[in-house]
C-alpha positions as CSV (number, residue, x, y, z in Angstrom):
1,X,115.7,98.8,102.8
2,X,114.0,96.6,99.4
3,X,114.3,98.4,96.0
4,X,111.8,96.9,94.2
5,X,109.3,94.2,94.4
6,X,110.5,91.7,92.0
7,X,114.3,91.2,91.7
8,X,113.7,88.8,88.0
9,X,111.6,90.4,86.0
10,X,111.8,87.4,82.8
11,X,109.9,85.1,85.9
12,X,106.7,87.4,85.1
13,X,107.1,88.7,81.6
14,X,109.5,88.1,78.2
15,X,109.7,88.4,74.7
16,X,110.8,85.3,72.8
17,X,111.6,85.8,69.1
18,X,110.8,83.2,66.5
19,X,111.1,81.8,63.0
20,X,108.1,80.4,61.7
21,X,108.6,76.7,60.3
22,X,104.7,76.1,58.3
23,X,104.5,73.3,60.8
24,X,103.5,73.1,64.2
25,X,106.3,73.5,66.5
26,X,107.0,74.8,70.2
27,X,108.4,77.4,71.3
28,X,109.7,77.2,74.1
29,X,112.5,79.7,76.2
30,X,109.6,81.6,77.5
31,X,110.6,81.1,80.9
32,X,106.7,80.6,82.5
33,X,103.7,79.5,81.3
34,X,102.1,82.2,79.9
35,X,98.3,82.9,80.5
36,X,98.5,85.9,77.8
37,X,100.8,86.1,74.8
38,X,100.6,88.6,72.0
39,X,102.4,87.0,68.5
40,X,103.1,89.7,65.4
41,X,104.9,89.2,62.9
42,X,108.3,91.1,61.9
43,X,108.6,89.9,58.3
44,X,105.9,90.9,56.3
45,X,102.1,92.0,57.2
46,X,100.0,90.0,59.1
47,X,97.2,91.2,61.9
48,X,98.6,90.7,65.4
49,X,97.5,88.2,67.1
50,X,96.7,87.8,71.2
51,X,95.5,84.8,72.8
52,X,95.1,84.1,76.4
53,X,93.9,81.7,79.3
54,X,90.9,82.8,80.1
55,X,89.4,82.9,76.4
56,X,91.2,79.2,75.7
57,X,93.7,78.5,73.1
58,X,93.2,78.8,69.3
59,X,90.8,82.0,70.6
60,X,92.3,84.7,68.3
61,X,91.3,88.4,68.1
62,X,93.4,91.0,66.5
63,X,95.2,94.7,68.3
64,X,94.8,96.6,64.7
65,X,91.1,95.2,64.1
66,X,87.5,95.7,65.9
67,X,86.5,92.8,64.5
68,X,85.4,89.7,66.7
69,X,86.7,86.6,68.5
70,X,87.5,83.9,65.9
71,X,88.4,80.0,66.5
72,X,91.2,78.9,64.5
73,X,92.8,75.8,65.0
74,X,95.8,75.7,63.7
75,X,97.2,79.2,65.7
76,X,98.3,79.0,69.5
77,X,97.0,75.3,69.9
78,X,98.7,75.3,73.2
79,X,100.2,77.2,76.8
80,X,103.3,75.5,77.8
81,X,105.7,74.9,81.0
82,X,107.9,77.1,78.7
83,X,106.6,78.6,75.9
84,X,103.3,77.5,73.3
85,X,102.6,75.0,70.4
86,X,101.7,77.1,67.1
87,X,100.1,75.4,63.8
88,X,100.4,75.9,60.5
89,X,98.4,79.1,60.4
90,X,100.5,81.8,58.7
91,X,99.8,84.3,61.0
92,X,101.9,82.6,64.2
93,X,104.0,80.4,61.6
94,X,104.7,81.3,58.0
95,X,107.6,79.8,57.0
96,X,111.0,81.0,57.3
97,X,109.3,84.3,58.7
98,X,110.1,85.9,62.0
99,X,107.9,86.7,64.9
100,X,107.9,88.1,67.9
101,X,105.7,87.5,70.9
102,X,104.9,89.1,74.0
103,X,104.1,87.3,77.1
104,X,102.7,87.9,80.3
105,X,102.0,85.1,83.2
106,X,98.7,85.5,85.4
107,X,98.0,82.5,87.8
108,X,97.7,79.4,85.3
109,X,94.4,79.4,86.7
110,X,91.0,80.9,86.8
111,X,88.5,82.1,90.1
112,X,85.7,83.3,90.0
113,X,85.6,87.6,91.1
114,X,82.4,88.6,93.1
115,X,84.4,91.7,94.0
116,X,82.0,94.1,91.7
117,X,78.5,94.1,91.2
118,X,79.5,91.7,88.0
119,X,80.8,88.6,88.7
120,X,83.9,87.8,86.2
121,X,86.2,85.0,85.7
122,X,90.2,86.3,86.8
123,X,93.4,84.6,86.3
124,X,95.7,87.4,88.5
125,X,99.3,87.6,89.7
126,X,99.6,90.4,92.3
127,X,103.0,90.0,92.4
128,X,103.7,91.4,89.0
129,X,100.2,93.1,88.9
130,X,98.7,91.6,85.7
131,X,95.2,90.2,85.5
132,X,92.7,88.4,83.0
133,X,89.5,89.6,83.4
134,X,86.3,88.3,81.7
135,X,82.3,89.0,81.7
136,X,79.1,88.9,80.2
137,X,77.9,92.9,80.2
138,X,74.2,93.3,81.3
139,X,73.5,96.9,79.6
140,X,73.5,98.6,83.0
141,X,76.5,101.7,82.9
142,X,78.4,102.4,86.4
143,X,78.1,98.8,87.2
144,X,81.3,97.6,88.8
145,X,83.8,94.7,87.5
146,X,86.3,92.9,89.7
147,X,90.0,92.9,88.5
148,X,91.5,90.6,91.3
149,X,95.0,92.8,91.7
150,X,95.0,94.1,95.0
151,X,96.4,97.2,93.8
152,X,95.4,100.4,91.8
153,X,94.4,99.0,88.6
154,X,96.3,102.3,86.2
155,X,96.4,100.7,82.8
156,X,93.6,98.5,81.3
157,X,93.3,96.8,77.2
158,X,89.5,95.8,76.9
159,X,87.7,94.4,73.7
160,X,84.4,93.1,73.5
161,X,85.0,89.3,72.0
162,X,81.5,89.0,70.4
163,X,81.5,91.7,68.5
164,X,83.0,94.1,65.7
165,X,83.4,97.0,68.3
166,X,86.7,98.5,69.0
167,X,89.5,97.8,71.7
168,X,88.9,100.3,74.3
169,X,92.1,101.7,76.3
170,X,92.0,103.0,80.0
171,X,95.0,105.2,81.4
172,X,95.4,106.7,84.3
173,X,97.5,110.0,83.2
174,X,94.2,110.3,81.1
175,X,91.5,110.0,83.3
176,X,88.8,107.6,83.9
177,X,86.2,109.7,81.3
178,X,88.3,109.4,78.3
179,X,88.9,106.1,76.3
180,X,92.0,105.9,73.6
181,X,91.1,102.7,71.3
182,X,93.9,100.2,70.4
183,X,93.5,99.8,67.0
184,X,93.0,103.3,65.5
185,X,95.5,106.3,65.7
186,X,93.3,108.8,67.0
187,X,93.7,110.7,70.7
188,X,89.9,109.5,71.7
189,X,86.8,110.8,73.2
190,X,86.3,112.2,76.7
191,X,82.7,110.8,77.8
192,X,81.1,109.1,80.2
193,X,80.8,106.0,78.1
194,X,83.5,104.1,78.9
195,X,84.7,104.4,82.3
196,X,81.1,106.0,84.2
197,X,83.7,109.1,85.7
198,X,84.4,106.3,88.0
199,X,88.2,105.6,89.1
200,X,89.5,102.0,89.4
201,X,90.0,101.1,93.1
202,X,91.8,98.3,94.4
203,X,89.5,95.7,93.5
204,X,87.3,96.8,90.9
205,X,86.4,99.7,87.8
206,X,83.7,100.9,86.8
207,X,81.9,100.3,83.5
208,X,80.0,102.8,81.0
209,X,77.5,102.0,78.0
210,X,80.8,100.9,75.6
211,X,82.3,98.8,78.1
212,X,78.8,96.6,79.6
213,X,76.3,95.6,76.4
214,X,74.1,94.1,77.5
215,X,75.0,91.7,74.3
216,X,78.9,92.2,75.3
217,X,81.2,89.5,76.0
218,X,84.1,91.0,77.1
219,X,87.7,90.3,78.3
220,X,90.2,92.6,79.8
221,X,94.3,92.6,80.3
222,X,94.6,95.1,83.4
223,X,98.5,96.2,85.2
224,X,98.9,98.0,88.2
225,X,102.5,99.4,88.4
226,X,105.3,97.1,90.7
227,X,108.4,98.9,91.3
228,X,111.5,97.8,89.7
229,X,109.1,95.7,87.0
230,X,106.6,98.0,86.0
231,X,105.9,101.5,85.3
232,X,103.0,103.2,83.5
233,X,103.3,106.6,83.3
234,X,103.0,109.8,80.7
235,X,105.6,112.3,79.4
236,X,106.3,115.6,77.3
237,X,108.1,115.7,74.5
238,X,111.2,118.0,73.6
239,X,111.0,117.8,69.6
240,X,114.8,117.0,70.2
241,X,117.0,114.3,69.4
242,X,118.4,114.6,72.5
243,X,115.0,113.9,74.3
244,X,113.2,113.6,76.5
245,X,114.2,111.0,79.3
246,X,111.7,109.4,81.1
247,X,112.7,107.6,84.7
248,X,111.1,104.1,85.3
249,X,113.3,102.6,88.0
250,X,115.1,100.1,86.1
251,X,115.9,99.1,82.7
252,X,113.4,97.8,80.4
253,X,112.5,95.2,78.5
254,X,109.4,96.9,76.4
255,X,108.4,99.7,76.0
256,X,104.4,100.7,74.2
257,X,103.4,104.1,74.1
258,X,100.9,106.2,72.4
259,X,100.3,110.3,71.9
260,X,97.6,111.5,73.2
261,X,97.5,114.8,72.0
262,X,97.4,114.2,68.0
263,X,96.6,111.3,66.3
264,X,99.7,109.0,66.0
265,X,100.2,105.4,66.5
266,X,101.0,102.9,69.6
267,X,104.3,102.1,69.6
268,X,105.7,98.7,70.6
269,X,109.4,98.6,71.1
270,X,111.4,95.7,73.1
271,X,114.7,94.8,73.7
272,X,115.0,91.8,71.9
273,X,114.6,92.7,68.9
274,X,117.4,95.8,69.8
275,X,120.4,94.2,71.9
276,X,122.2,97.4,72.5
277,X,121.8,101.3,71.7
278,X,119.4,102.2,69.9
279,X,116.5,101.2,69.9
280,X,114.7,101.4,66.5
281,X,112.7,98.5,65.6
282,X,109.6,98.7,66.2
283,X,105.9,97.7,65.8
284,X,102.3,99.0,66.1
285,X,99.8,97.9,67.7
286,X,97.0,99.8,65.7
287,X,99.0,98.3,62.3
288,X,98.8,94.8,60.3
289,X,102.6,96.4,58.5
290,X,105.7,94.5,58.5
291,X,108.4,95.6,61.5
292,X,109.6,99.7,60.8
293,X,113.4,100.0,61.2
294,X,113.5,104.1,60.4
295,X,115.1,105.9,63.3
296,X,112.9,108.5,63.5
297,X,111.4,106.8,65.9
298,X,114.2,105.6,67.9
299,X,114.7,105.6,72.3
300,X,117.9,104.2,74.2
301,X,117.5,101.7,76.7
302,X,118.6,103.1,80.1
303,X,119.4,101.6,83.2
304,X,116.7,103.2,84.8
305,X,114.5,104.3,81.8
306,X,114.4,105.2,78.7
307,X,115.0,108.4,77.0
308,X,114.2,109.4,73.1
309,X,116.4,109.8,70.3
310,X,114.5,111.2,67.7
311,X,112.0,114.7,67.0
312,X,109.3,112.7,65.5
313,X,106.0,113.9,66.5
314,X,104.8,110.4,67.1
315,X,107.2,109.8,69.7
316,X,108.5,113.0,71.1
317,X,107.1,116.2,68.9
318,X,108.0,119.3,71.0
319,X,105.3,119.8,73.6
320,X,103.4,116.6,72.9
321,X,101.6,114.7,75.8
322,X,102.5,110.6,75.2
323,X,101.3,108.0,77.6
324,X,103.5,104.9,78.2
325,X,103.3,101.1,80.2
326,X,107.1,99.7,80.6
327,X,108.1,96.5,82.0
328,X,111.6,95.5,83.5
329,X,114.7,93.6,81.8
330,X,116.3,94.2,85.9
331,X,115.6,96.2,88.0
332,X,117.7,99.7,88.8
333,X,118.5,98.2,92.1
334,X,117.3,94.3,92.6
335,X,115.4,94.2,96.8
336,X,119.5,93.3,98.2
337,X,120.7,96.6,97.4
338,X,123.3,96.3,93.9
339,X,122.9,98.4,91.4
340,X,122.3,97.6,87.5
341,X,124.6,98.8,84.8
342,X,123.3,100.3,81.9
343,X,123.6,97.9,78.3
């Protein structure tokens, strides 16, 4: 019996910490050639910087802002076989300042996808359930776009890279008629204008007014669940320091979560900034601030999931509704039946 789809999760997702030098440096130790790298300063208040191989190096998007893509030749200048290279830009490589980079593997190449009404360019890894999708809008709500995952897409982060518009997310737990903005703390809006009321399939997703404007040039990061590697779900808070336990089927390496019934930030935790429990260093996807070290939103990374260890409303408010996406450090049980112990 196979207990996991992926025995070594770090072959597909990995977090890398580094310290800036103020001069060009190669960041290695990722373990693969990333196709999507999300960089954030830990030690100073600077915007998140997102890069992907479909748009190309030096092309920057900021998750905490609604601005269009811009080019800076001193940012991420190359994807390498074991990491990436950064230039002298302060946001990604300020001298002496600490950085975190979250990295995902797609296919290290692109292909045309014609599964939808609109042709897209994709870089996809069906094994890990991750794809990067690029298309030009045509102004027709309800048109479909191919994502290439080959399985149900459960979480999506979308940005019109050509215009100053908010980031939009889709999460299966809150449905296809609701969108929550990644760059804001709000609970989102229920409207057909996001996804046109049609659920994603194993091959396509439907667009709405906000996700297919005629002047739009869209980039989208799409995620499916893979047993023992990724989990995309929801939970209800209990308002206690002996908080809600969320079963994922693996020991997490990364968790991003958001309250959906009340305004609060997108919280990001990983196992490299906190190597033992409790996990309390956090960054906010919608905020440029430096790393928070407050215990008010702490959690434990366990062998088969994560557990809230604070009563704060942003992470575990009594009766509060939350969505999350998590990636594995180790599966709970490997494909050969070997169990993983807690850290």
